[in-house]
N, C-alpha and C positions, 0 to 999 in steps of 0.2 A: 519288443519293449523289454523283455526280461534280460536279453543280451546286453542292452544299454545299461541296465542297473548293475550287471556283473562287471562290466568294464569300469563303471564308475567306482564300484566297491574295490576293485583291484587297484585302481589308481589311488584311491583313498588309503588303502593298506600300505602302498609304497610310500606315500607321503607321511603316514604315521610313523613308519619305520625310520625314515630319514629324519623326522623331527626328534625321535628318541635318540638317535645317534648324535644329532646336533646338541641335545641336552648334555650328553656325556662329554662331548668335546668342550662345550661352553662352560660347564661347571669348573673345569680345571683352570680356566682363565679368570672367571669372575669370583670364585670363592675367596681369594685373598682380599679383594675389595669389600666383600660382604662382611668378613670377619673384622675388618678395620672400622666398620660403621659402629658408632657409639651405641646404637640401640640394641645391638646384638653382643652379648657377652661371649667371651672366648669359650666358656663352658658349653654353650649351646651350638658351637660350630659343627660338632659331630652330628647333631640332630638336623641342622640345616642341610649339611652335605648329604645325609641319609635321605632326607625328603626329596631333594633334587634328583638323586640317583634312582629313587623309587619311582618318581614321575617318568624318568627315562625308560626304566624297565617296563612300566605299564604301557607306555607308548609303543615301544618295540614289540612287546608281547601282543598287543592288540593289532598292530600292523601285520605281524607275521601270521596271526590267526586269520585275519581278513584275506591275506594273500593266498594262504593255503586253501581256504574255503572257496575262493573264487577262481583260482588258477586251474583247478581240476576241470573246469568247463572248457578251457582253452587248450589244454595239453591232452592229446589223445593218444 
């Protein structure tokens, strides 16, 4: 049963890392559309961009941490 949880956590770590990379890729495409929106002033575009990149960093960091914590059980 413990091995099942480790496999699940390893897969979850890979998915978190992929999601974080996806955030980095997607922000570059979506950011011009977000800035054009009237509810966001151009002064706050740096904060919006920073927030999205921070989310990506947190996702990648959490995914890598989970991968390293659970991969040691499979690599001997």
